VOBA-1610 file (N, C-alpha, C; in pm, whole numbers, padded with zeros to 5 digits, always signed):
BEGIN
Met-00298+02449-01816Met-00319+02306-01835Met-00263+02229-01717Thr-00333+02126-01672Thr-00289+02048-01557Thr-00264+01905-01594Asp-00182+01841-01512Asp-00152+01699-01527Asp-00270+01620-01473Pro-00339+01535-01551Pro-00457+01465-01504Pro-00426+01366-01394Ile-00300+01323-01381Ile-00268+01226-01277Ile-00239+01293-01145Leu-00163+01402-01148Leu-00118+01462-01023Leu-00182+01596-00993Asp-00269+01645-01081Asp-00342+01768-01058Asp-00251+01885-01024Thr-00134+01891-01087Thr-00044+02004-01068Thr-00005+02056-01205Pro+00035+02183-01214Pro+00067+02240-01345Pro+00174+02159-01417Leu+00152+02133-01546Leu+00248+02056-01623Leu+00382+02125-01633Ala+00381+02256-01634Ala+00506+02329-01653Ala+00599+02317-01534Thr+00542+02277-01417Thr+00625+02270-01296Thr+00673+02130-01267Arg+00640+02030-01355Arg+00677+01893-01326Arg+00753+01834-01442Lys+00839+01735-01411Lys+00911+01664-01516Lys+00820+01558-01577Ser+00855+01512-01697Ser+00784+01401-01757Ser+00813+01275-01677Arg+00706+01199-01643Arg+00722+01083-01557Arg+00648+00965-01617Pro+00700+00905-01725Pro+00628+00799-01793Pro+00612+00674-01710Gly+00698+00651-01611Gly+00691+00527-01537Gly+00583+00525-01431Leu+00550+00640-01371Leu+00456+00643-01262Leu+00314+00622-01311Gly+00232+00564-01224Gly+00095+00535-01260Gly+00082+00401-01327Arg+00194+00341-01372Arg+00189+00210-01436Arg+00244+00102-01343Gly+00283+00142-01221Gly+00332+00045-01126Gly+00482+00027-01134Leu+00539-00026-01026Leu+00682-00045-01020Leu+00729-00149-01119Ser+00644-00249-01150Ser+00685-00352-01245Ser+00712-00291-01382Ala+00631-00191-01421Ala+00655-00125-01549Ala+00784-00046-01545Leu+00810+00021-01432Leu+00936+00094-01416Leu+01053-00002-01429Met+01045-00118-01364Met+01152-00216-01373Met+01171-00263-01517Gly+01059-00278-01590Gly+01069-00321-01729Gly+01141-00218-01813Asp+01114-00090-01787Asp+01184+00016-01860Asp+01334+00010-01832Ile+01369-00007-01705Ile+01509-00005-01667Ile+01583-00128-01714Ala+01513-00241-01721Ala+01577-00366-01764Ala+01632-00355-01906Arg+01575-00263-01983Arg+01621-00247-02121Arg+01740-00153-02132Glu+01779-00091-02019Glu+01892+00000-02022Glu+02024-00077-02016Glu+02127-00019-02073Glu+02260-00080-02066Glu+02323-00048-01931Pro+02394-00144-01868Pro+02463-00116-01743Pro+02564-00004-01761Leu+02592+00065-01651Leu+02687+00175-01656Leu+02830+00123-01670Ala+02912+00205-01727Ala+03054+00171-01734Ala+03113+00176-01594Pro+03214+00094-01564Pro+03275+00096-01431Pro+03324+00236-01394Gly+03293+00275-01271Gly+03340+00405-01222Gly+03247+00520-01250Ala+03137+00496-01325Ala+03043+00605-01352Ala+02979+00649-01221Ser+02949+00777-01207Ser+02900+00829-01080Ser+02769+00906-01097His+02672+00872-01013His+02545+00945-01004His+02477+00960-01141Ala+02484+00858-01222Ala+02413+00861-01350Ala+02310+00749-01350Pro+02195+00769-01420Pro+02092+00666-01421Pro+02146+00536-01481Gly+02098+00423-01431Gly+02136+00296-01487Gly+02147+00188-01383Leu+02181+00068-01427Leu+02197-00047-01340Leu+02343-00063-01303Arg+02372-00081-01173Arg+02510-00090-01128Arg+02517-00163-00994Met+02638-00192-00948Met+02662-00249-00816Met+02712-00138-00725Leu+02657-00131-00602Leu+02699-00030-00506Leu+02723-00096-00371Pro+02818-00041-00293Pro+02839-00092-00157Pro+02713-00075-00072Val+02685-00173+00012Val+02568-00167+00098Val+02574-00043+00188Gly+02693-00005+00230Gly+02708+00108+00320Gly+02695+00243+00253Ser+02681+00247+00121Ser+02675+00375+00050Ser+02533+00428+00037Met+02435+00356+00093Met+02295+00399+00080Met+02227+00399+00216Thr+02127+00486+00229Thr+02053+00499+00354Thr+01903+00494+00324Pro+01820+00451+00420Pro+01675+00450+00399Pro+01619+00591+00387His+01505+00603+00321His+01437+00731+00313His+01354+00749+00440Pro+01367+00865+00508Pro+01292+00885+00633Pro+01142+00885+00614Gly+01095+00910+00491Gly+00951+00911+00465Gly+00898+00780+00411Gln+00979+00674+00417Gln+00936+00543+00370Gln+00802+00504+00435Pro+00700+00469+00352Pro+00570+00436+00409Pro+00574+00319+00507Arg+00660+00221+00479Arg+00665+00103+00564Arg+00749+00131+00688Arg+00689+00111+00806Arg+00757+00137+00932Arg+00792+00010+01007Arg+00719-00096+00982Arg+00736-00220+01059Arg+00790-00330+00969Phe+00899-00392+01010Phe+00961-00501+00935Phe+00959-00627+01022Asp+00900-00733+00969Asp+00892-00859+01042Asp+01031-00923+01050Glu+01077-00945+01173Glu+01213-00996+01193Glu+01231-01136+01135Ala+01134-01223+01156Ala+01145-01360+01104Ala+01149-01360+00951Ala+01065-01275+00890Ala+01063-01268+00744Ala+01195-01213+00691Leu+01254-01116+00762Leu+01384-01062+00723Leu+01492-01169+00729Asp+01488-01252+00833Asp+01586-01360+00846Asp+01572-01460+00730Glu+01448-01490+00692Glu+01425-01582+00580Glu+01479-01523+00450Leu+01452-01395+00428Leu+01501-01329+00307Leu+01654-01323+00308Ala+01713-01296+00423Ala+01858-01290+00434Ala+01920-01425+00398Ala+01857-01534+00443Ala+01909-01667+00412Ala+01901-01693+00261Ser+01792-01649+00198Ser+01777-01666+00054Ser+01881-01583-00022Ile+01903-01459+00024Ile+02000-01371-00040Ile+02141-01425-00025Ala+02171-01482+00093Ala+02304-01539+00114Ala+02332-01652+00016Met+02226-01723-00023Met+02241-01836-00114Met+02238-01795-00261Arg+02148-01702-00295Arg+02125-01668-00435Arg+02160-01525-00472Gly+02188-01440-00374Gly+02214-01300-00401Gly+02084-01221-00412Val+02096-01090-00435Val+01979-01003-00452Val+01937-01010-00597Ile+01824-01073-00622Ile+01780-01097-00760Ile+01720-00971-00822Gln+01638-00898-00745Gln+01575-00776-00797Gln+01651-00654-00745Pro+01694-00565-00833Pro+01773-00449-00789Pro+01696-00358-00694Ile+01771-00287-00612Ile+01716-00184-00524Ile+01715-00053-00601Val+01609+00024-00589Val+01600+00154-00657Val+01648+00263-00562Val+01746+00342-00606Val+01801+00450-00523Val+01803+00580-00601Arg+01827+00689-00530Arg+01846+00819-00593Arg+01969+00885-00532Pro+02038+00970-00607Pro+02153+01042-00549Pro+02110+01125-00430His+02192+01124-00324His+02158+01197-00203His+02289+01246-00141Gly+02329+01368-00176Gly+02457+01419-00130Gly+02570+01338-00191Ala+02659+01289-00106Ala+02772+01210-00154Ala+02739+01061-00159Ser+02617+01025-00120Ser+02578+00884-00119Ser+02447+00866-00193Phe+02370+00765-00155Phe+02244+00736-00222Phe+02136+00709-00118Gln+02012+00738-00156Gln+01898+00716-00068Gln+01805+00613-00132Ile+01756+00520-00051Ile+01673+00412-00102Ile+01533+00464-00134Val+01488+00436-00255Val+01353+00471-00299Val+01262+00350-00283Ala+01307+00234-00328Ala+01230+00110-00318Ala+01326-00006-00297Gly+01295-00090-00199Gly+01380-00206-00174Gly+01450-00204-00040Glu+01398-00125+00056Glu+01465-00118+00187Glu+01470-00255+00254Arg+01367-00336+00236Arg+01366-00469+00298Arg+01480-00555+00243Arg+01501-00548+00110Arg+01611-00623+00050Arg+01746-00572+00100Trp+01756-00441+00118Trp+01880-00381+00168Trp+01909-00427+00311Arg+01806-00429+00395Arg+01824-00475+00533Arg+01865-00623+00535Ala+01798-00703+00451Ala+01830-00846+00447Ala+01971-00870+00393Ala+02013-00787+00297Ala+02148-00801+00241Ala+02254-00775+00348Gln+02226-00680+00438Gln+02319-00655+00548Gln+02328-00776+00640Arg+02214-00839+00667Arg+02214-00958+00752Arg+02288-01073+00686Ala+02282-01076+00552Ala+02351-01181+00478Ala+02499-01147+00459Arg+02541-01030+00509Arg+02680-00984+00504Arg+02732-00966+00361Leu+02642-00917+00274Leu+02684-00881+00139Leu+02755-00747+00143His+02856-00731+00062His+02928-00604+00055His+02869-00511-00052Glu+02816-00571-00159Glu+02758-00492-00268Glu+02623-00551-00307Val+02538-00464-00360Val+02406-00506-00409Val+02378-00438-00542Pro+02297-00501-00628Pro+02260-00435-00754Pro+02157-00325-00730Val+02177-00212-00792Val+02085-00099-00774Val+02052-00037-00909Ile+01942+00035-00911Ile+01902+00117-01023Ile+01902+00261-00973Val+01976+00348-01039Val+01989+00487-00996Val+01894+00573-01079Arg+01805+00644-01011Arg+01713+00735-01077Arg+01707+00866-01000Asp+01690+00974-01068Asp+01688+01107-01006Asp+01544+01148-00977Phe+01484+01093-00871Phe+01347+01124-00834Phe+01343+01240-00736Asp+01235+01320-00743Asp+01216+01423-00641Asp+01141+01360-00524Glu+01108+01441-00423Glu+01048+01387-00300Glu+00912+01322-00327Ala+00826+01388-00405Ala+00693+01332-00432Ala+00705+01202-00510Glu+00792+01200-00611Glu+00811+01079-00689Glu+00865+00965-00604Thr+00956+00999-00512Thr+01014+00898-00424Thr+00907+00832-00338Leu+00820+00913-00280Leu+00713+00859-00197Leu+00615+00776-00280Glu+00583+00822-00400Glu+00493+00748-00488Glu+00548+00610-00522Ile+00674+00606-00562Ile+00735+00478-00600Ile+00740+00384-00481Ala+00779+00435-00364Ala+00784+00352-00244Ala+00645+00299-00209Leu+00545+00384-00224Leu+00408+00343-00195Leu+00361+00236-00292Ile+00387+00256-00421Ile+00347+00159-00524Ile+00410+00023-00498Glu+00541+00023-00472Glu+00609-00105-00450Glu+00552-00178-00330Asn+00534-00108-00220Asn+00485-00172-00099Asn+00342-00224-00116Ile+00258-00149-00188Ile+00121-00194-00211Ile+00120-00317-00300Gln+00201-00317-00407Gln+00206-00432-00495Gln+00255-00556-00423Arg+00345-00539-00329Arg+00397-00652-00253Arg+00312-00681-00129Gln+00209-00600-00107Gln+00122-00615+00010Gln+00204-00610+00139Asp+00302-00519+00142Asp+00392-00508+00257Asp+00342-00408+00361Leu+00249-00322+00325Leu+00204-00219+00417Leu+00081-00264+00495Asn+00077-00228+00625Asn-00051-00245+00694Asn-00140-00127+00657Ala-00267-00135+00693Ala-00364-00035+00649Ala-00330+00105+00699Ile-00277+00116+00819Ile-00244+00248+00875Ile-00126+00308+00799Glu-00023+00230+00770Glu+00092+00280+00695Glu+00048+00328+00557Glu-00040+00252+00492Glu-00089+00292+00360Glu-00169+00421+00370Ala-00254+00431+00472Ala-00334+00552+00490Ala-00246+00673+00518Gln-00143+00657+00600Gln-00053+00768+00631Gln+00021+00815+00506Ala+00059+00721+00418Ala+00125+00760+00294Ala+00030+00839+00205Tyr-00095+00796+00195Tyr-00194+00870+00118Tyr-00212+01011+00176Ala-00223+01018+00309Ala-00244+01148+00374Ala-00128+01243+00347Arg-00007+01190+00346Arg+00110+01275+00320Arg+00110+01325+00175Leu+00077+01236+00081Leu+00073+01278-00059Leu-00035+01384-00082Ile-00144+01375-00007Ile-00250+01475-00018Ile-00208+01605+00051Gly-00157+01593+00174Gly-00126+01713+00252Gly-00001+01786+00206Asp+00105+01710+00172Asp+00233+01773+00138Asp+00248+01803-00011Tyr+00183+01723-00097Tyr+00208+01737-00240Tyr+00083+01767-00322Gly-00031+01786-00255Gly-00150+01834-00323Gly-00222+01733-00410His-00198+01604-00389His-00270+01503-00466His-00417+01499-00423Thr-00502+01457-00513Thr-00642+01432-00479Thr-00661+01283-00457Gln-00773+01246-00395Gln-00802+01104-00375Gln-00814+01032-00509Glu-00874+01097-00605Glu-00889+01036-00738Glu-00753+01014-00804Ala-00663+01111-00790Ala-00529+01097-00848Ala-00454+00982-00783Leu-00463+00971-00650Leu-00396+00862-00579Leu-00451+00727-00623Ala-00582+00719-00639Ala-00644+00593-00682Ala-00588+00548-00817Lys-00566+00644-00907Lys-00510+00610-01038Lys-00366+00564-01026Ile-00288+00629-00940Ile-00147+00595-00925Ile-00129+00453-00873Val-00210+00415-00773Val-00193+00283-00709Val-00289+00178-00764His-00368+00214-00867His-00461+00121-00932His-00562+00064-00833Lys-00616+00151-00749Lys-00721+00114-00655Lys-00842+00202-00682Ser-00954+00168-00619Ser-01072+00252-00634Ser-01061+00375-00545Arg-01132+00479-00582Arg-01130+00600-00498Arg-01189+00571-00361Ser-01291+00485-00356Ser-01352+00452-00227Ser-01253+00380-00137His-01163+00300-00196His-01061+00231-00117His-00969+00334-00051Val-00926+00434-00127Val-00840+00538-00072Val-00915+00615+00037Ala-01041+00649+00011Ala-01119+00726+00108Ala-01140+00646+00237Asn-01169+00517+00223Asn-01192+00435+00342Asn-01065+00420+00425Leu-00951+00410+00359Leu-00825+00401+00432Leu-00798+00530+00509Leu-00821+00643+00445Leu-00796+00771+00511Leu-00884+00788+00635Arg-01003+00731+00632Arg-01093+00741+00748Arg-01035+00669+00869Leu-00949+00569+00846Leu-00890+00496+00958Leu-00804+00587+01046Leu-00753+00695+00987Leu-00668+00787+01064Leu-00749+00869+01165Asp-00882+00861+01157Asp-00967+00927+01256Asp-00982+00844+01382Leu-00942+00717+01376Leu-00951+00630+01494Leu-00847+00672+01598Pro-00872+00646+01726Pro-00773+00678+01830Pro-00642+00605+01805Asp-00534+00662+01854Asp-00402+00603+01833Asp-00394+00459+01884Ala-00461+00432+01996Ala-00456+00296+02052Ala-00519+00195+01958Val-00626+00234+01889Val-00691+00144+01794Val-00604+00129+01669Gln-00545+00238+01623Gln-00454+00229+01509Gln-00337+00137+01540Ala-00290+00139+01664Ala-00179+00053+01703Ala-00216-00094+01690His-00342-00128+01719His-00389-00266+01702His-00376-00309+01555Val-00407-00217+01464Val-00397-00247+01321Val-00251-00264+01280Val-00166-00173+01325Val-00024-00178+01291Val+00039-00309+01338Glu+00001-00354+01456Glu+00059-00476+01514Glu-00009-00603+01464Gly-00111-00587+01379Gly-00175-00704+01321Gly-00284-00767+01406Arg-00320-00701+01515Arg-00426-00756+01601Arg-00565-00728+01544Leu-00576-00623+01464Leu-00701-00591+01395Leu-00673-00577+01246Thr-00766-00623+01164Thr-00754-00605+01019Thr-00818-00472+00980Met-00798-00435+00854Met-00862-00313+00805Met-01013-00325+00815Gly-01067-00445+00789Gly-01211-00466+00800Gly-01261-00441+00941His-01188-00490+01040His-01225-00463+01180His-01223-00312+01207Ala-01115-00246+01165Ala-01100-00104+01193Ala-01211-00023+01129Arg-01246-00056+01005Arg-01354+00017+00938Arg-01485-00001+01012Ala-01509-00121+01064Ala-01633-00146+01136Ala-01641-00065+01265Leu-01526-00032+01323Leu-01522+00039+01450Leu-01543+00190+01437Ile-01526+00244+01316Ile-01537+00388+01297Ile-01676+00436+01338Gly-01680+00534+01426Gly-01807+00593+01468Gly-01872+00524+01586Ala-01815+00413+01633Ala-01874+00343+01747Ala-01847+00418+01876Ala-01938+00405+01973Ala-01917+00466+02104Ala-01811+00387+02180Asp-01727+00459+02258Asp-01621+00397+02337Asp-01542+00300+02250Val-01489+00351+02139Val-01428+00267+02037Val-01304+00193+02090Glu-01228+00255+02181Glu-01109+00187+02233Glu-01146+00063+02313Ala-01251+00074+02395Ala-01296-00041+02474Ala-01348-00151+02382Leu-01424-00112+02280Leu-01478-00211+02187Leu-01366-00279+02110Ala-01266-00202+02068Ala-01152-00260+01998Ala-01079-00360+02086Gly-01063-00324+02216Gly-00999-00416+02309Gly-01075-00545+02323Glu-01208-00536+02324Glu-01291-00657+02333Glu-01277-00743+02207Val-01274-00678+02092Val-01259-00751+01966Val-01127-00828+01965Val-01020-00762+02009Val-00888-00826+02014Val-00886-00940+02114Ala-00938-00913+02234Ala-00934-01012+02342Ala-01015-01137+02308Arg-01128-01118+02241Arg-01217-01231+02212Arg-01197-01287+02072Gly-01112-01223+01993Gly-01089-01271+01858Gly-01212-01267+01771Leu-01291-01161+01784Leu-01416-01151+01710Leu-01392-01134+01560Ser-01481-01187+01480Ser-01472-01172+01335Ser-01514-01032+01294Val-01490-00998+01168Val-01531-00866+01118Val-01682-00852+01125Arg-01755-00959+01094Arg-01901-00951+01097Arg-01951-00927+01239Asp-01893-00998+01337Asp-01933-00977+01477Asp-01897-00835+01522Thr-01782-00786+01476Thr-01741-00650+01510Thr-01838-00548+01452Glu-01879-00571+01327Glu-01976-00483+01262Glu-02106-00477+01342Lys-02154-00593+01389Lys-02279-00597+01465Lys-02266-00523+01597Arg-02153-00545+01668Arg-02134-00479+01796Arg-02116-00328+01779Ala-02048-00289+01675Ala-02028-00146+01650Ala-02161-00078+01618Gln-02245-00145+01540Gln-02376-00089+01507Gln-02461-00073+01633Ala-02454-00174+01720Ala-02531-00169+01844Ala-02480-00060+01937Ala-02350-00027+01926Ala-02290+00073+02013Ala-02315+00215+01965Lys-02365+00230+01842Lys-02395+00364+01791Lys-02530+00410+01844Pro-02555+00541+01846Pro-02683+00591+01896Pro-02801+00525+01826Asn-02896+00470+01904Asn-03015+00401+01852Asn-02980+00280+01768Gly-02854+00237+01778Gly-02813+00125+01695Gly-02867-00008+01741Gly-02902-00020+01870Gly-02945-00149+01919Gly-03093-00160+01942Ser-03173-00062+01898Ser-03317-00067+01921Ser-03391-00036+01794Gly-03518-00071+01794Gly-03602-00042+01679Gly-03588-00146+01571Thr-03666-00130+01466Thr-03666-00223+01354Thr-03564-00179+01251Arg-03479-00270+01210Arg-03377-00238+01111Arg-03437-00246+00971Thr-03421-00140+00897Thr-03467-00141+00759Thr-03351-00128+00662Gly-03229-00111+00716Gly-03112-00093+00631Gly-03057-00226+00583Pro-02939-00223+00521Pro-02877-00344+00467Pro-02843-00443+00578Asn-02842-00571+00543Asn-02802-00676+00635Asn-02658-00654+00679Ala-02634-00655+00812Ala-02501-00623+00865Ala-02397-00724+00817Asp-02435-00851+00807Asp-02340-00953+00760Asp-02299-00927+00616Ile-02395-00890+00532Ile-02365-00863+00391Ile-02276-00738+00379Val-02308-00636+00457Val-02227-00513+00453Val-02084-00543+00495Ala-02068-00623+00602Ala-01935-00658+00648Ala-01859-00738+00542Leu-01928-00830+00474Leu-01864-00909+00370Leu-01824-00821+00252Glu-01912-00725+00216Glu-01877-00630+00110Glu-01751-00553+00146His-01741-00510+00271His-01623-00436+00317His-01498-00523+00310Gln-01509-00649+00352Gln-01395-00738+00349Gln-01343-00756+00207Leu-01434-00784+00114Leu-01394-00805-00024Leu-01338-00677-00086Ala-01398-00563-00053Ala-01350-00435-00106Ala-01209-00406-00055Asp-01182-00440+00071Asp-01049-00418+00127Asp-00946-00508+00059Met-00983-00632+00028Met-00892-00726-00035Met-00859-00685-00179Leu-00961-00637-00250Leu-00946-00610-00393Leu-00913-00464-00424Gly-00947-00374-00334Gly-00931-00232-00363Gly-01032-00183-00464Leu-01146-00249-00470Leu-01251-00215-00566Leu-01385-00203-00494Ala-01480-00135-00557Ala-01615-00128-00502Ala-01683-00264-00520Val-01744-00315-00412Val-01809-00446-00415Val-01954-00430-00369Lys-02046-00493-00442Lys-02187-00490-00407Lys-02243-00631-00413Ile-02309-00674-00306Ile-02370-00806-00300Ile-02521-00790-00286Ser-02594-00856-00373Ser-02740-00860-00360Ser-02782-01006-00353Phe-02885-01033-00278Phe-02925-01172-00260Phe-03076-01183-00244Gly-03125-01304-00268Gly-03266-01333-00255Gly-03286-01480-00225Pro-03409-01527-00221Pro-03436-01667-00187Pro-03372-01767-00284Lys-03355-01729-00409Lys-03303-01823-00509Lys-03160-01792-00552Gly-03089-01709-00477Gly-02952-01676-00514Gly-02928-01527-00514Gly-02819-01485-00574Gly-02788-01344-00575Gly-02678-01311-00674Thr-02626-01190-00665Thr-02520-01146-00755Thr-02409-01078-00675Leu-02287-01091-00727Leu-02171-01022-00672Leu-02120-00928-00781Thr-02118-00799-00754Thr-02079-00699-00853Thr-01950-00631-00811Leu-01852-00628-00902Leu-01726-00559-00879Leu-01723-00434-00968Gly-01701-00320-00906Gly-01694-00196-00983Gly-01551-00155-01010Tyr-01523-00107-01130Tyr-01389-00058-01162Tyr-01401+00075-01232Ser-01296+00157-01221Ser-01299+00290-01281Ser-01193+00308-01389Thr-01099+00215-01401Thr-00995+00225-01503Thr-00976+00090-01570Leu-00915+00091-01688Leu-00886-00034-01758Leu-00781-00115-01684Asp-00692-00048-01611Asp-00593-00120-01531Asp-00661-00204-01424Gln-00765-00148-01362Gln-00838-00223-01261Gln-00911-00342-01324Leu-00969-00323-01442Leu-01034-00433-01512Leu-00934-00542-01546Asp-00815-00502-01589Asp-00710-00599-01621Asp-00671-00676-01495Met-00662-00607-01383Met-00627-00674-01257Met-00733-00778-01220Ile-00861-00744-01237Ile-00969-00839-01208Ile-00956-00962-01296Cys-00934-00941-01426Cys-00922-01054-01519Cys-00803-01142-01483Gln-00691-01081-01443Gln-00574-01159-01406Gln-00599-01243-01282Arg-00668-01186-01184Arg-00695-01261-01062Arg-00793-01374-01088Leu-00892-01350-01170Leu-00990-01454-01199Leu-00930-01568-01281Ser-00834-01534-01367Ser-00771-01635-01452Ser-00654-01703-01384Gly-00611-01648-01269Gly-00500-01708-01196Gly-00364-01667-01250Asp-00359-01570-01342Asp-00231-01523-01396Asp-00158-01442-01291Thr-00025-01434-01306Thr+00057-01355-01215Thr+00033-01208-01238Leu+00017-01133-01128Leu-00004-00988-01140Leu+00123-00916-01174
//
């Protein structure tokens, strides 16, 4: 028998009720726990720990931290403290950060001596999953960082694309499209990491001839995703000649943009008197997310 979420034998894994429901659900579970007694060591629960007693996880999906945003968070923490606890796990004689490295960095800038933490005994795969979930929910990862995290969970821990989609509440096509970005040259990926290209731009560039030169032109001229899609199509073999019978490039680019924003399959059809916008979902969690966004409720 296998675990439907992680596609690994049930007998080799611990029960993990919090994963797959998002970090907010994990926080809700922990909020109902009683704080630890003073002096308790390496036991699950909510407690205060010295800032210097914890270290970042080397496999943290997020690699780039905006300095200005960190300064703003540090100023807020200096005034109000760390409102949301940092999630850590025991690591030798100290602790390793699972989720909340940005808050930990900002707390250091605010010169806090202690921060609230939640101690949980996660293994390596669980640690990466939780870090990935938190960063995705906070929209803290760029597309390349998210893709690299997916690739590691697939390569190192045997996850499937479908399993990852369930864990992060995204469509399988969203996961697949992100993974394709890792086929781009390093120079083009660097544009995405530094924010010069969006995921929509990067997707449009996949398969184009002389992709590095085209990416440089897109950056230099500030081209839109739709313009990038058109230029990339023209740069592909036979892309700029003959009669086009395929989908409208502008509509395809818009579908890609919306799919990247929502993490769902998007289909646009149109005609002289109007058209339809179709959002595809594969789980009830994704349907709930759509309803929340349409109603304006907090996710």
